[in-house]
N, C-alpha and C positions, 0 to 999 in steps of 0.2 A: 507175550509181547514179541513181535517179529523183529528182525534185524534192523529194518528201516526205522521203526519207532525207537529202538535202542540208540541208534546213531543220532536221531533227532534230539533225544533227551540228553545225550552226552554233549552234543554241540551246544545245546541251550545252556546246560550247566557251565560249560567252558566259557561261553560268552558272558554269562552272569558273573562268573569269578573274575573275568578280565575287566568288566565294567566296575566291579567293586574295588578291585586293586587300583584301577585308574582314578576312581573318585578319591581314594585314600591318598594316593601320591599327589594329586592335584591340591587337595586340602593342605597337605604337608608343605608343598611348595608355596602356596598362598600364605601360609602362616609365617613364612620367613620374610614376607614383604610387608612394609608399612602401608603402602598404597598401591593400587592399580588404577591408573588413569586411562579411561577408555574414550577415544576421540571419534565422534561420529559427525555426520552432516553431509550436505550436498557438495559443496565446494570448499577447498582449503584444508581438508583433513590432514593430508601429509605434511603440509607446511606448519600447521598449528601443532601437530604431534612433535615435530622436530624442534619447534620453538620452545614448547613446554619442557621437553627433555633438556634442552640447552640451559634454560633458566633454572631448572631444579638442580642441575649439575653445578652451576655457578654458585648455588646456595649450599653446596657441600654434600649433596646426596650422590649416592652411587645409583646410576640410572641405566636401565636397558630400554632402548627405544626400537619399536618395530613399525615400519610404514609399508603400505601396499599401494603406493601411488603409481607413478610411471613405471617403476620397478619395485618389486618387493625387496626391502632392505632392512637388515638389523644393525643397529648401532650399539656397540657394547660399552660397558662402563669405562673401559680404558680409551674409548674414542674411535677404535677402528670399526670399519663398516664391512659387512658381508652381504653380497646379493644372495637372496634366498632362491635356491635352485629347486624347482618343483618337478617331480617325475610324473605327476598326474595333475588334472585340473585343480584349481584352488579350492580348498576346503576349510571350513571354519575350525576344524580340529587342529589346524596349524597353530591356532592361538594357544592351545594347551602346551605345545612344545616350547613356545617362547616364555610361557609362565614358568616352566621348569628350568629353562636356561637362565632366566633372570635370577631365580633362587640359587642355582648352582654357581653363578658368577658373583654371588655376594651382593647383588643389587638390593637396595631397600625400596626402590620404586620402579615399577614397570609402566611405561607410557606407550600405549599401543593403539594403532588405528583400527577402527571397525572395518571388517571385510564382508559383513553380512548385508543382504538387501531385504529379504523377506522378514516380516516382523517376528515370526516364530524363531528364526535363526538369530536375529538380533537379541531377542530375549534370552535364548539359551547361551549364546556366546558371552553376553555381558554378565549375566547373573549366575548361571550354572557352571560355566567353564572358568571364567576369569574371576568371578566374585568381586567385580570392580566396586570401589567405594567412591570414585569420582567419575561422573559421567559428563562429557563435554559434547556440545552440539554447536558446530560452527554456524550453520544457517540451514534453512529449509527452502529449496528452490525446486522448480519443476524439472525433474530428471528421473530416470528409471520408473516412469509412470506406468509401465506394464506390470510392475510388481509392487510398487509403493503407493500408488493412488493417483487420482486425476487432479487433485488440487494441492496447494501448498499446505493446507491444514491436514489433508490426508497423509502427505509425506512427513510432516512433523510428527503426526501421531505414530507413524511407523518408526521413525528415528528414535522416538522416546521409549520404545520397548526395551532398549538396552540400559536404561537409567537405573541407578542403584536404589535399594531401599535403605533408609536411615543413613544416607550418605550426602554427598555434595553434588549439585548440578550446576554447571557453569556454561553459559551460552552467550554468543554475540547476536543471536536472533532476537530482534527487538519488535517484530511485528505482531507477535502473539503472546504477550505477557500473561493474559488470562489463562490461555491453554496450558502454558508452561507452569504457571502458578498452581493450577488445579492438579496437574500431575505430580508436582513436587509435594503438595499437601497429601495426596493419596499415598505417596511412597514414604511419607514422613522424612523427606530429605530437604536440605537447605538449598535454596535457589539463589544464584548470583547471575544477574544479567549485566555484562560488561558494556562499557561505553568508550568508544574511541576518542571522544572529545575530552577525556580526562587525563591526557598525557602531556600537558603543557610543561610539566616539570622535567620532562625527559627529552632534551633536544635531539632531533633527528628520529624520534620514534615513529612519527607518522610517515616518514619517507623510507623507513627501513623495509617495509613490506606493506601490504594492505593494512591500513590502520586498525580495522576491526580485528584482524588476525593477531596483531601485536598486543592490542588491549586484552584480547581473550587469553592469550598465553600468559601475560602478566597477571591477569586475574587469578588464573589457576595457581601460579607459583606463589603469589601472595597469600592466597587462601590456605596453602600448604606450609606456610611459615617462612618463606624465603623473603628476605628484605627486598624492597621494590627496586632499588638501584642495582643491587647485585643480580637480581633476576634479569633486569634489562641488559646489563653487560653480557650476560650469558646469551640472551636472545640475539643480541647484535652479532654474535659470532656463530650463529647456527648454520649448519651445512644444508644448503638447499637440495631439494629433490632434483636429480640429475636432468630431468626433461620437463621441468615446470615451465610456466609461461615465460617466453622470451621474445625479444624483438631484434631483428637483424636487418641491416641496410646494405644495399649495393647501389650501383648506378641505376637510377630511375626505378629501383625496386625496394619495397619494404616487405619483409617476410615476418609474419606474426605467428609464432608457435602457440596456438590456443588449443592444441590437441588434447590437453587435460581439462580444459574448461568447456565441457561438451554439452552443457545445457544451453538453451536458446538465450535466456536472459543474461547469463554471464558472458556469453560470446558477443552479444550485442554491446554490452558495457565495455568489453575489451576493444571492440572496433571503434566505438565512439571516442575512446581515449587515444587511439593509435592512428586514426585516419589523418590523411594529409590534405593537400589542396583539392578544390572542387573538381578539377579535371583529372584527378587520380582514378585510374580504372580499378575496380574491385574484382578480385578473383577469389571465390570461395573454393578452397581445396579440401575435399572430404576424403579422409582415410577411413574406409569402411571395414567393419568386422562382420563376417557372415553369421556369427552367433549373437549379434545384437540388432535384430530387425527393428526394434523400437527406436534405437538410436538413429537408424537410417531415416525413419519417419520424422524424427526430431530435426535432423539435418535438412531434410526437404522443407520442413516448416521454416527453418532458418532462412533457406534460400528464398522462400516465398515472401518473408518479411523484409529481407535486405535487398532483393532484386539485383544481384550482381551482374556485371557484364559477362563474366565467364564462370563456369563451374567445372572444376577439374576433379577427377576421381582417381583414387588409389585403392588397393585392397580388393575385397570380395564383392560378389554380386553386383558388378557395375552396371549390367544391363537393367536390372530392376531398379537400382538407385537412379540411374540416368533417366528412366521414364518418370519417376517421381519428381525429379528436378526439372525436367522439361515441362511438366504440367504446372509446377510451382512458379517457374519463371520462363515463359515461352520465348522471350526475346533473348535469353542468355545462350551463349555457345557452350554446349555440354560436351566434355571430352574426357576420355579415359586414358590412363597411363598404366603400364605394367609394373614399373619399378620407380623408386624415388629418383634415381639418376636421370630419368627422362624429363623431370619437371624443369621447364625453362625459367631460370632466375633472371636472365638478362631481358631488358625491355627497352624499346626506343622511346617510350613515353612513360610518365609516372604510373606506377602500378603498385597496389597493395595486395599481397597474397595472404589471405587469412586461412590458415590451416586448422581444420576442426575435425571432430569425429572421434578419433581414437589414436593413442600414441603407439600402439603395438606394431610390431613388424616393420612395414614400410614407413610408418610414422617416425620411429626411432632413426631409421636410416636417413629420412628427410631432414630431421633436425641436425643430425651429425653433418650432413652436407651444408646446411645453413651456417653452422658453426665454423666449418672449414673455409667456405667460399665467401661469406658475407661478414660484415662487421657488426658485432653485437652492441646494442645500445641499451641504456638504462631504461627500465620500465617505469612508467608513472606510477606513483603510489596510489593513485586513484583507481587503478585498474583492478578489477576483481572478477 
């Protein structure tokens, strides 16, 4: 055997030993936890993850919560938050790290947001890495269609890959009960479909956040043994994602931060609930990421459906995005900006700026500007 073959054999054996040791440590960490709640879906994952964690904590559990919404953040059992600093692109192996941290922190429950898109990664992260016993799906809408499928049924099928065997499945998605029921039966898991119309006994619940999110979080907490009112008190005090949906007002200007609700249907719903008088000018402001070409096409589709007066652009690949938008809305004025500070908030006539696309980089700076220069208003609980 020559030296190269010997080196290859040694490396292979070393890798095999590493994988075995990791599998052992993961199983030891998982054994210290009573539950792992894995939250998936198109919209609302971060909010629901945080709500569930808050409700379970109010029920006496030690909970570690990890979200990957606008910013990746870990919330520890003592309540303090830490932003997750990544030195490389996001990788689902990050989930293993926080399974271990949860065990080391003495948590009995880990509530963690799914960060996988491809079905095989969803399956690996949910079942093989985290060994979740509670799978949560917020909803199935048209987003990430380049990797998840062309229809809502396809996307739901992809989302369901992370669901546990012989566990609990909780969802607020009410459009596909047969599909969900069939998958639950195949996995030998219990299925709970929550209903936002069952919270009459909890004053203010429907106005706390999107009602379906509140009902979903309550359903998970109750299923895990937390008394309903105690869970709701915890959910009422949950800490929101730092750059989640928000609405800000200035003179003649309404700025809607919909940068996290980046699928077409959710964005349209947000606009329908935040729009003002008929003479209000609509500006769609797209913050584009060069590594998300499918998202750019989705935003051009949004422009075609909504036909705004103006399209403003931040971020990457503005020339290509501009051409898509010009084709989608020929009458619209399409304009690019280099940085968030250049966006004009002032207007002489009523204007609604609907910011969409992606929260990263200039999106975060844009929202920080809105917070500093405009007045934040309460978001309607009907907005999703």
